[in-house]
C-alpha positions as CSV (number, residue, x, y, z in Angstrom):
1,M,-50.5,-86.0,64.3
2,T,-53.7,-85.6,66.3
3,D,-55.9,-87.4,68.7
4,N,-58.9,-85.6,67.4
5,L,-61.9,-87.8,66.4
6,Q,-61.8,-86.1,63.0
7,A,-58.1,-87.0,62.6
8,L,-58.3,-87.7,58.9
9,Y,-60.1,-84.5,58.2
10,G,-57.5,-82.6,60.2
11,A,-54.6,-84.2,58.4
12,K,-56.2,-83.4,55.0
13,W,-56.8,-79.8,56.0
14,M,-53.2,-79.4,57.1
15,F,-51.9,-81.0,54.0
16,N,-53.9,-78.7,51.8
17,R,-52.8,-75.7,53.8
18,I,-49.1,-76.5,53.4
19,N,-49.6,-77.4,49.7
20,V,-51.2,-74.0,49.0
21,L,-48.3,-72.2,50.7
22,A,-45.7,-74.4,48.8
23,K,-47.3,-73.5,45.5
24,R,-47.3,-69.8,46.4
25,V,-43.6,-69.8,47.3
26,L,-41.9,-72.4,45.1
27,R,-41.3,-72.0,41.4
28,S,-42.0,-75.4,39.9
29,E,-44.2,-78.5,40.5
30,T,-41.0,-80.5,41.0
31,E,-40.0,-78.3,43.9
32,V,-43.5,-78.4,45.4
33,N,-43.6,-82.2,45.3
34,A,-40.1,-82.5,46.8
35,K,-41.2,-80.2,49.6
36,M,-44.4,-82.0,50.3
37,D,-42.5,-85.3,50.5
38,Q,-40.9,-83.9,53.6
39,F,-44.2,-83.7,55.5
40,H,-45.7,-86.7,57.2
41,F,-49.1,-87.1,58.9
42,S,-50.4,-89.6,61.4
43,V,-54.0,-90.3,62.0
44,L,-53.5,-93.1,64.5
45,S,-54.9,-92.8,68.0
46,L,-52.2,-91.9,70.5
47,S,-52.9,-95.0,72.5
48,K,-51.9,-97.1,69.4
49,L,-48.6,-95.4,68.8
50,G,-46.7,-97.4,71.4
51,N,-43.7,-95.1,71.6
52,W,-42.5,-92.0,73.4
53,L,-44.9,-89.6,71.7
54,P,-47.9,-90.1,74.1
55,T,-45.6,-89.4,77.0
56,L,-44.3,-86.3,75.3
57,L,-47.8,-84.9,74.7
58,R,-48.7,-85.6,78.3
59,E,-45.7,-84.0,79.9
60,W,-45.3,-81.1,77.3
61,E,-49.0,-80.3,77.1
62,C,-50.0,-76.9,75.7
63,V,-50.6,-74.3,78.4
64,D,-51.8,-70.8,78.5
65,H,-52.3,-69.3,75.0
66,N,-54.0,-70.8,71.9
67,C,-54.6,-74.2,73.5
68,G,-57.7,-75.3,71.7
69,Y,-59.8,-75.0,68.5
70,D,-61.2,-71.6,67.5
71,Q,-64.7,-72.2,66.2
72,V,-68.0,-70.7,65.2
73,L,-71.2,-72.4,66.3
74,F,-74.2,-71.8,64.0
75,Q,-77.7,-72.5,65.1
76,A,-80.5,-72.4,62.5
77,G,-84.1,-72.1,63.5
78,N,-85.1,-75.2,61.5
79,T,-82.4,-77.6,62.6
80,E,-82.0,-79.6,65.8
81,Y,-78.2,-79.7,65.9
82,P,-75.7,-76.8,65.6
83,I,-73.2,-76.4,62.9
84,V,-69.6,-76.1,64.2
85,L,-66.9,-74.8,61.8
86,K,-63.2,-73.9,62.1
87,R,-62.4,-70.2,62.2
88,L,-59.3,-68.1,61.8
89,D,-59.5,-64.7,63.4
90,A,-58.0,-61.6,61.7
91,H,-54.4,-60.8,62.6
92,Y,-54.3,-60.2,66.3
93,D,-52.9,-56.6,66.1
94,W,-55.2,-55.5,63.4
95,L,-58.8,-56.3,64.5
96,R,-60.2,-57.3,67.8
97,S,-60.9,-60.9,68.6
98,P,-64.6,-61.9,68.4
99,V,-64.4,-63.9,71.6
100,S,-62.9,-60.9,73.5
101,T,-65.6,-58.7,72.0
102,F,-68.7,-60.8,72.4
103,G,-67.8,-63.5,74.9
104,N,-70.3,-66.3,74.7
105,K,-73.1,-64.2,73.4
106,T,-75.3,-65.5,70.6
107,L,-75.7,-63.0,67.7
108,P,-77.9,-62.9,64.7
109,V,-76.3,-63.6,61.3
110,V,-77.3,-62.1,57.9
111,L,-76.3,-64.1,54.8
112,T,-75.5,-61.4,52.3
113,N,-74.9,-63.8,49.3
114,S,-72.3,-61.4,48.2
115,D,-68.6,-60.7,48.6
116,G,-69.1,-57.8,51.0
117,C,-67.4,-55.3,48.8
118,Q,-70.5,-53.2,48.4
119,P,-72.7,-51.6,51.1
120,S,-75.7,-53.6,52.4
121,S,-78.4,-52.2,54.6
122,T,-79.5,-55.7,55.6
123,V,-76.6,-56.3,57.9
124,N,-77.3,-53.5,60.3
125,G,-77.0,-54.7,63.8
126,S,-76.0,-58.3,62.8
127,V,-73.0,-60.4,61.9
128,A,-72.4,-60.2,58.2
129,L,-71.6,-63.5,56.4
130,V,-69.8,-62.7,53.1
131,N,-68.0,-64.7,50.5
132,S,-64.2,-64.5,49.8
133,G,-62.8,-62.7,46.8
134,G,-63.8,-59.5,45.0
135,C,-61.7,-57.1,47.2
136,S,-59.3,-57.0,50.0
137,Y,-60.2,-58.2,53.5
138,F,-59.8,-54.6,54.7
139,K,-62.4,-53.4,52.1
140,K,-64.9,-56.1,53.2
141,V,-64.6,-55.2,56.9
142,Q,-64.7,-51.5,56.2
143,T,-67.7,-51.7,54.0
144,M,-69.7,-54.0,56.3
145,H,-68.7,-51.8,59.3
146,A,-70.1,-48.7,57.4
147,S,-73.2,-50.7,56.8
148,G,-73.8,-51.2,60.5
149,A,-72.5,-54.8,60.9
150,S,-71.3,-55.9,64.4
151,A,-68.8,-58.3,63.0
152,V,-67.8,-60.0,59.7
153,L,-67.5,-63.6,58.8
154,I,-65.7,-64.3,55.5
155,M,-66.5,-67.8,54.1
156,Q,-63.9,-69.4,51.8
157,N,-65.0,-71.1,48.6
158,Q,-65.2,-74.9,48.3
159,T,-61.7,-75.2,46.9
160,E,-59.9,-73.2,49.6
161,T,-59.0,-73.7,53.2
162,P,-59.2,-70.7,55.6
163,Q,-56.4,-68.3,55.0
164,D,-54.6,-65.8,57.2
165,M,-56.5,-62.5,57.4
166,N,-54.2,-59.6,57.3
167,C,-54.2,-55.9,56.3
168,Q,-51.7,-54.6,53.7
169,D,-49.6,-51.5,53.8
170,N,-51.5,-48.3,54.6
171,E,-54.7,-50.3,55.3
172,C,-53.1,-51.2,58.7
173,T,-53.2,-47.6,59.8
174,V,-56.9,-47.1,59.3
175,P,-58.8,-48.0,62.5
176,L,-61.7,-50.5,62.3
177,S,-63.7,-51.3,65.4
178,I,-65.4,-54.5,64.6
179,P,-63.9,-58.1,64.7
180,A,-63.7,-60.3,61.7
181,C,-62.7,-63.9,61.0
182,M,-62.6,-66.4,58.2
183,I,-64.5,-69.7,58.3
184,E,-64.4,-72.8,56.1
185,N,-67.0,-73.4,53.4
186,F,-70.5,-74.7,54.3
187,N,-73.8,-74.9,52.4
188,F,-76.2,-72.8,54.3
189,D,-79.9,-72.7,53.5
190,A,-80.5,-69.2,52.2
191,K,-83.8,-69.0,54.0
192,S,-82.4,-70.0,57.4
193,H,-82.5,-67.7,60.3
194,L,-79.0,-68.1,61.7
195,N,-77.4,-67.2,65.0
196,V,-73.7,-67.5,65.8
197,T,-71.6,-68.0,68.9
198,F,-67.8,-67.7,68.9
199,Q,-66.1,-70.3,71.0
200,N,-62.8,-72.0,71.8
201,T,-63.0,-75.8,72.3
202,P,-60.3,-77.1,74.6
203,S,-57.9,-79.6,73.1
204,P,-54.4,-80.9,73.7
205,S,-52.9,-78.6,71.0
206,F,-49.2,-79.2,70.8
207,F,-46.2,-78.3,68.8
208,A,-42.7,-79.7,69.2
209,A,-39.6,-80.0,67.0
210,I,-36.5,-82.1,66.5
211,D,-33.5,-79.9,65.8
212,P,-30.7,-80.8,63.3
213,Q,-28.7,-82.4,66.1
214,G,-31.6,-84.8,66.9
215,A,-32.6,-83.1,70.1
216,L,-36.2,-82.5,71.1
217,Q,-37.1,-78.8,71.2
218,E,-40.0,-76.6,72.2
219,V,-41.2,-74.3,69.5
220,G,-42.8,-71.6,71.6
221,W,-46.2,-70.0,71.2
222,F,-48.2,-69.6,68.0
223,L,-49.7,-66.1,68.5
224,Y,-52.2,-66.7,65.7
225,P,-53.0,-69.6,63.4
226,S,-50.3,-69.4,60.8
227,M,-47.6,-71.7,59.3
228,S,-45.2,-68.7,59.6
229,F,-44.5,-69.8,63.2
230,I,-43.2,-73.1,62.0
231,N,-41.1,-71.3,59.4
232,W,-39.6,-69.0,62.0
233,Q,-38.7,-71.9,64.2
234,T,-37.0,-73.5,61.2
235,Q,-35.0,-70.3,60.7
236,W,-34.0,-70.4,64.3
237,F,-32.5,-73.9,63.8
238,Q,-30.5,-72.4,60.8
239,Y,-29.3,-69.5,63.0
240,K,-28.2,-72.0,65.7
241,R,-26.3,-74.1,63.1
242,N,-24.5,-70.9,61.9
243,L,-23.8,-70.0,65.5
244,T,-22.3,-73.4,66.3
245,Q,-20.0,-73.1,63.3
246,Q,-18.9,-69.7,64.6
247,L,-18.3,-71.0,68.1
248,Q,-16.0,-73.7,66.6
249,K,-13.6,-71.0,65.4
250,P,-10.4,-71.3,67.5
251,A,-10.3,-68.6,70.3
252,H,-8.9,-68.0,73.8
253,I,-12.0,-68.5,75.9
254,V,-12.4,-66.8,79.3
255,S,-15.4,-68.2,81.3
256,V,-16.8,-65.2,83.2
257,F,-19.8,-67.1,84.7
258,Q,-21.9,-70.1,83.9
259,E,-25.6,-70.6,84.7
260,Q,-25.8,-68.0,87.4
261,V,-29.1,-66.7,88.8
262,M,-29.7,-63.1,87.7
263,Q,-32.3,-61.3,89.8
264,G,-32.7,-58.2,92.0
265,Q,-30.5,-55.1,92.4
266,T,-27.1,-56.9,92.4
267,G,-27.4,-59.1,89.4
268,V,-24.4,-61.3,88.7
269,V,-21.0,-60.0,89.8
270,V,-17.7,-61.8,89.0
271,N,-14.0,-60.8,89.2
272,I,-11.7,-62.0,86.4
273,S,-7.9,-61.9,86.3
274,T,-6.6,-59.3,83.8
275,A,-3.7,-61.6,83.0
276,E,-6.0,-63.7,80.9
277,L,-7.2,-60.7,78.9
278,K,-4.0,-59.1,77.6
279,G,-2.3,-59.7,74.2
280,F,-5.3,-59.9,72.0
281,Q,-6.8,-57.7,69.3
282,H,-10.3,-59.1,68.9
283,L,-13.0,-59.5,71.6
284,E,-16.5,-61.1,71.4
285,L,-19.2,-61.6,74.1
286,D,-20.7,-65.1,74.0
287,M,-23.9,-64.8,76.1
288,S,-26.6,-67.4,76.6
289,L,-29.9,-66.9,78.5
290,S,-31.9,-69.7,80.1
291,C,-34.5,-70.0,82.8
292,P,-34.7,-71.7,86.3
293,G,-36.7,-74.7,85.0
294,E,-36.5,-77.0,82.0
295,R,-39.5,-75.5,80.1
296,D,-40.3,-72.2,78.5
297,T,-43.1,-71.8,81.1
298,T,-40.5,-71.1,83.8
299,C,-39.1,-68.0,82.0
300,G,-39.8,-64.4,82.7
301,H,-43.1,-63.2,81.4
302,W,-41.9,-59.7,80.2
303,D,-39.1,-58.3,78.1
304,H,-36.4,-56.3,79.9
305,G,-33.0,-54.9,79.0
306,I,-30.0,-56.8,80.2
307,S,-26.7,-54.9,80.5
308,L,-23.1,-55.9,81.1
309,F,-20.8,-53.5,82.9
310,V,-17.1,-53.6,83.6
311,C,-14.7,-52.0,85.9
312,C,-11.0,-52.6,85.8
313,N,-9.8,-49.4,87.5
314,P,-11.9,-47.8,90.1
315,N,-10.2,-44.4,89.5
316,S,-11.0,-44.4,85.7
317,T,-13.9,-42.7,84.1
318,L,-14.4,-46.0,82.3
319,C,-15.2,-47.8,85.5
320,G,-18.7,-49.2,85.6
321,M,-19.5,-48.4,82.0
322,E,-21.7,-50.6,79.8
323,I,-20.1,-52.8,77.2
324,G,-22.9,-55.2,76.2
325,R,-26.7,-55.1,75.9
326,W,-29.4,-57.7,75.3
327,I,-33.2,-57.8,75.5
328,S,-34.8,-60.7,77.3
329,P,-37.5,-62.7,75.4
330,F,-41.1,-63.3,76.5
331,R,-40.9,-66.8,78.1
332,R,-38.3,-68.6,76.0
333,R,-35.1,-70.2,77.1
334,V,-33.1,-70.9,74.1
335,G,-31.2,-67.7,73.3
336,R,-27.5,-67.5,72.6
337,W,-25.6,-64.7,70.8
338,I,-22.2,-63.5,69.9
339,T,-21.5,-59.7,70.0
340,D,-18.3,-58.2,68.6
341,I,-17.1,-55.5,71.0
342,S,-13.4,-55.4,69.8
343,P,-13.2,-51.6,69.9
344,L,-13.7,-51.7,73.7
345,L,-10.7,-54.0,74.3
346,P,-8.7,-51.1,76.0
347,M,-11.4,-51.0,78.7
348,I,-10.2,-54.4,80.0
349,Q,-6.5,-54.3,78.9
350,N,-5.2,-50.7,79.7
351,N,-5.1,-50.8,83.5
352,Q,-2.9,-51.5,86.5
353,S,-5.3,-53.7,88.4
354,D,-5.0,-57.4,88.7
355,T,-8.8,-58.0,88.2
356,C,-11.7,-56.7,86.2
357,T,-15.2,-56.8,87.7
358,F,-18.0,-57.8,85.4
359,T,-21.6,-57.1,86.4
360,M,-24.6,-58.3,84.5
361,K,-28.1,-57.2,85.6
362,T,-31.6,-56.6,84.4
363,A,-34.6,-54.8,85.9
364,P,-34.6,-55.6,89.6
365,W,-38.3,-56.5,89.6
366,A,-37.9,-59.0,86.7
367,M,-38.4,-62.7,87.2
368,P,-35.0,-64.6,87.5
369,W,-33.0,-65.5,84.4
370,I,-30.0,-67.9,84.2
371,P,-27.3,-66.3,82.0
372,S,-23.9,-67.6,81.0
373,L,-21.0,-65.4,79.7
374,N,-17.8,-66.2,77.9
375,L,-15.2,-63.8,76.5
376,R,-13.8,-65.0,73.2
377,L,-10.4,-63.4,72.5
378,Y,-8.4,-63.6,69.3
379,K,-5.1,-62.6,67.9
380,T,-5.3,-61.1,64.4
381,S,-2.9,-60.1,61.6
382,E,-4.4,-56.7,61.3
383,S,-1.9,-53.8,61.3
384,T,-3.8,-51.8,63.9
385,A,-5.6,-52.6,67.2
386,P,-7.7,-50.6,69.6
387,S,-5.5,-48.9,72.1
388,E,-7.4,-46.2,73.9
389,T,-11.1,-45.6,74.7
390,F,-13.0,-42.5,75.8
391,V,-16.6,-42.2,77.1
392,L,-18.7,-40.1,74.7
393,Y,-22.4,-40.0,75.6
394,Q,-24.3,-42.1,78.1
395,P,-26.7,-43.2,79.6
396,G,-29.3,-41.4,77.4
397,A,-32.3,-39.2,78.2
398,T,-36.0,-38.7,78.1
399,F,-37.0,-38.4,74.4
400,D,-38.8,-35.0,74.6
401,K,-38.2,-31.5,73.3
402,H,-35.2,-31.2,75.7
403,Y,-33.6,-34.5,74.6
404,N,-30.8,-33.0,72.5
405,S,-29.8,-30.4,75.0
406,H,-28.5,-33.2,77.2
407,F,-25.6,-34.0,74.8
408,K,-22.8,-31.4,74.7
409,P,-20.0,-31.2,72.1
410,F,-17.1,-33.5,72.7
411,N,-13.7,-32.0,71.9
412,F,-10.5,-34.1,71.4
413,I,-7.0,-33.9,69.9
414,P,-5.8,-37.3,68.6
415,P,-2.0,-37.8,68.8
416,A,0.0,-38.2,65.7
417,D,0.6,-41.9,66.2
418,V,-3.1,-42.8,65.9
419,K,-3.8,-44.8,62.8
420,K,-7.6,-45.2,63.0
421,V,-10.5,-43.5,64.9
422,V,-14.0,-45.1,65.4
423,I,-17.2,-44.3,67.3
424,F,-18.8,-47.3,69.1
425,A,-22.4,-46.8,70.0
426,V,-25.4,-48.8,71.2
427,I,-28.8,-47.0,71.0
428,T,-32.2,-48.3,71.9
429,G,-35.6,-46.6,72.4
430,H,-38.2,-47.5,75.1
431,G,-41.5,-46.3,76.5
432,S,-44.4,-45.0,74.5
433,D,-45.8,-41.5,73.9
434,E,-48.7,-40.7,71.6
435,N,-46.3,-41.4,68.7
436,G,-45.2,-44.8,70.0
437,C,-41.8,-43.3,71.0
438,G,-39.4,-44.5,72.0
439,E,-40.2,-48.3,71.5
440,F,-42.3,-48.4,68.4
441,C,-41.4,-45.1,66.5
442,V,-38.8,-44.6,63.8
443,T,-36.0,-42.5,65.1
444,S,-32.7,-41.4,63.6
445,H,-29.4,-40.7,65.4
446,H,-26.6,-38.6,64.2
447,F,-22.9,-38.1,65.1
448,S,-21.4,-35.0,63.5
449,V,-17.6,-35.2,63.3
450,N,-16.2,-31.8,62.3
451,G,-19.3,-31.2,60.3
452,H,-19.4,-34.6,58.7
453,I,-22.8,-36.3,59.5
454,N,-22.9,-40.0,60.3
455,N,-26.4,-41.3,60.9
456,I,-28.5,-44.4,61.4
457,T,-32.3,-44.8,61.1
458,F,-34.3,-47.5,62.9
459,S,-36.8,-47.9,60.1
460,E,-38.2,-51.2,61.2
461,A,-39.7,-49.8,64.4
462,G,-43.4,-50.3,64.6
463,T,-43.7,-52.6,61.6
464,P,-45.9,-55.7,62.1
465,L,-43.1,-58.2,61.4
466,G,-40.0,-56.1,61.9
467,C,-38.4,-58.5,64.4
468,A,-40.1,-61.7,63.2
469,N,-38.2,-61.2,59.9
470,Q,-34.9,-61.1,61.8
471,V,-34.9,-64.6,63.3
472,L,-31.9,-65.5,61.2
473,T,-30.0,-62.7,63.0
474,G,-30.7,-64.2,66.5
475,V,-34.2,-63.2,67.4
476,E,-35.8,-66.0,69.5
477,P,-39.0,-67.0,67.6
478,N,-42.5,-67.7,68.9
479,E,-42.1,-65.9,72.2
480,H,-45.2,-65.5,74.5
481,G,-45.8,-61.8,73.6
482,T,-45.6,-59.2,70.8
483,W,-42.1,-60.2,69.8
484,L,-43.0,-59.9,66.1
485,Y,-43.1,-56.1,66.0
486,G,-40.1,-54.1,64.9
487,R,-38.6,-52.1,67.7
488,N,-36.5,-48.9,67.9
489,G,-33.0,-50.3,67.7
490,W,-33.6,-53.7,69.2
491,C,-35.7,-56.8,69.2
492,D,-37.0,-59.0,72.0
493,G,-34.9,-62.1,72.6
494,R,-31.7,-60.9,70.9
495,N,-28.4,-59.0,71.5
496,V,-28.4,-55.3,70.6
497,F,-26.1,-54.7,67.7
498,P,-23.4,-52.1,68.2
499,W,-23.1,-49.3,65.6
500,V,-19.4,-48.9,64.7
501,I,-18.4,-45.8,62.6
502,D,-15.0,-45.4,61.1
503,I,-14.4,-41.6,61.3
504,T,-10.6,-41.7,60.5
505,Q,-11.0,-39.6,57.3
506,Q,-13.1,-37.0,59.2
507,V,-10.5,-36.4,61.9
508,S,-7.3,-34.3,61.9
509,L,-4.4,-35.6,63.9
510,N,-2.7,-33.3,66.4
511,K,-5.5,-30.8,65.9
512,H,-8.7,-29.8,67.6
513,N,-11.7,-32.0,66.6
514,Q,-15.3,-31.9,67.7
515,I,-18.1,-34.5,67.9
516,T,-21.7,-33.7,68.5
517,Y,-24.7,-36.0,68.8
518,F,-28.4,-35.5,68.2
519,G,-31.5,-37.7,67.9
520,W,-34.6,-37.0,65.8
521,F,-38.2,-38.1,65.3
522,N,-39.7,-37.5,61.9
523,G,-36.6,-35.5,60.8
524,T,-36.7,-33.0,63.7
525,D,-36.4,-32.7,67.5
526,P,-39.0,-34.9,69.4
527,N,-41.8,-33.0,71.0
528,P,-44.4,-35.4,72.5
529,K,-47.5,-34.0,74.2
530,Q,-47.7,-36.8,76.9
531,N,-45.8,-39.7,78.4
532,P,-42.5,-39.2,76.7
533,G,-40.3,-42.3,76.2
534,M,-36.6,-42.4,76.5
535,I,-33.5,-43.3,74.5
536,S,-30.8,-45.4,76.2
537,I,-27.4,-44.8,74.7
538,Y,-23.8,-45.7,75.5
539,S,-21.0,-44.6,73.1
540,Y,-17.3,-44.4,73.0
541,L,-14.5,-42.8,71.0
542,V,-11.7,-45.3,70.2
543,Y,-8.1,-44.8,69.0
544,Y,-6.3,-47.5,67.1
545,R,-2.5,-47.7,66.9
546,S,0.0,-50.0,65.2
């Protein structure tokens, strides 16, 4: 739906765009037709709708990012009026934006009358206009860059609409310093002397959704023009449906706090009676995260770690230890996650105190968030249950050449009545050295138990869509930031998944055992030259008994 004067054109363009994607993804014409029947387009003026939609568009108007039409404005020497065409910039993290590079400058254009896959001396110092096809987008930009072009415009043929311009695989690691974008097809006079200006025309750009329960929902920010963002929002609805089913499972629910303001050094602090926590074998954290207002725009602008600490016995080494971790999103307010922390049940059950103190906090300088927390406790028919917990390694260390020296061997002798032994660990990387460590680099982490190596590698770190591809696991989609990138053990707008290792077969009862831990970058100790990042870790050894 649009209030653009070219409404019919816009509807046809969007229809064709969706149809191209459907044909690319679906297997048969029948499936394509069935999918296209689910899309509806309105070309009526908003003033003629006579329903709630005009009010929605007025009150939920687009703000901040991508609120307008990205365009190129061509001016030919022999024409009185400019030619204005739609443009799609290259993927935001691959090439620079032409607007951020040139501002409102007018630049000369050279019509190459080629696909741009071969060098051309005629483009030196000008914007190169090339045709689609013939080679990859990367090859076109690289070739025109080498030929001296200041930017590249790729014009689609007459049967295609502008497509997403992305690099592929190793191409993405080769730096290119000129902007590029794709434009729709237009018949230029080959003899024309063209100039181009890159512009953004303000418009009431707007996206909203109705979820499966019939509720109106915001859909966040479209970081660049792509139908993928609609798909990710749809996946989020699927995740929420699965979560709702999971929450309907019978459980003993302890409400720790509901919609409390979390900000500053203190965070949210609540005391809970231990009588409510005993007699169960399974424990989940049900945490939701909202914002002070009713719109995404009221949410914190940056991502920060959120930690949950517990203390049930001030004299215990377990007092004040971390039992849950989440990463806040960039300006979205719809998150809710369930985290299974059953191995840590002894931390809230094995004590003489009448209360346990739960503390949730984030960076003290962060904007306020509104979290809610429930404990979901179950009784199970399993033959064993966690009975004793010991602190292994925490809270982490700077990820430099001295990193592994911080973690000393842990020695233990499990009693004969122990039936199962596990390691419970949460590990995340933050900061950025010259290798992107610890947030965007691939690291591996290793627990050696009596010489048996147990390891995990965060291979998605630094990949362009490493977290966008995990919306079905709880990543809040379409955040107002670089949420799409894979991170080192975490994603923006999601809980951090614990790593639980069953080491029962690696342990000898009533005998001396030893655990060691080390973390690697590129298969060896980290050794950054500048600005080392850090690894945040909390880990426990847990005994299970009958």
